[in-house]
C-alpha positions as CSV (number, residue, x, y, z in Angstrom):
1,M,143.4,63.4,149.3
2,K,140.0,61.6,149.2
3,K,136.9,63.2,147.9
4,S,133.4,62.4,149.2
5,F,130.4,62.2,147.0
6,A,126.9,60.7,146.9
7,L,126.5,57.5,144.9
8,R,123.2,56.0,144.0
9,V,123.2,52.3,143.2
10,D,120.5,49.7,142.8
11,A,119.7,47.9,146.1
12,E,120.6,44.5,144.7
13,V,123.9,45.7,143.4
14,Y,124.7,47.3,146.8
15,E,123.8,44.1,148.6
16,A,126.1,42.1,146.2
17,I,129.0,44.6,146.9
18,E,128.3,44.3,150.7
19,K,128.6,40.5,150.5
20,W,131.7,40.7,148.3
21,A,133.3,43.2,150.8
22,A,132.5,40.9,153.8
23,D,134.0,37.9,151.9
24,E,137.3,39.9,151.5
25,F,137.3,41.5,155.0
26,R,136.8,45.0,153.6
27,S,134.2,47.7,154.3
28,T,131.6,48.3,151.6
29,N,133.2,51.7,150.9
30,G,136.7,50.1,150.7
31,Q,135.3,47.5,148.3
32,I,133.8,50.1,146.0
33,E,137.2,52.0,146.0
34,W,139.0,48.7,145.1
35,I,136.5,48.0,142.3
36,L,137.0,51.4,140.8
37,S,140.8,51.3,141.2
38,D,140.9,47.9,139.5
39,A,138.7,49.0,136.7
40,L,141.0,52.1,136.1
41,K,144.0,49.8,136.0
42,R,142.4,47.4,133.6
43,A,141.4,50.3,131.3
44,K,144.9,51.8,131.6
45,R,143.4,55.0,132.9
46,T,145.1,55.3,136.3
47,P,146.3,58.8,137.0
48,R,150.0,59.4,136.2
49,K,152.3,60.9,138.8
50,T,154.5,63.9,138.1
51,S,158.1,64.2,139.3
52,A,156.8,66.1,142.3
53,G,154.6,63.1,143.3
54,N,151.4,64.9,142.4
55,K,148.8,63.2,140.2
56,E,148.2,64.6,136.8
57,K,144.6,64.8,135.5
58,E,143.8,62.7,132.5
59,D,141.5,64.3,129.9
């Protein structure tokens, strides 16, 4: 399930993300999702899956 929310970012940061997304053939939204997922993996904070396949919330 995906959740929608408003995100405010500096215009220059947004433009940089837009260019990066275009360079990698992704939408800007897809690029932001990829950046967040990558950051979670690097920080070892990706949600764990339970045996039923549902994601557990991390505190």
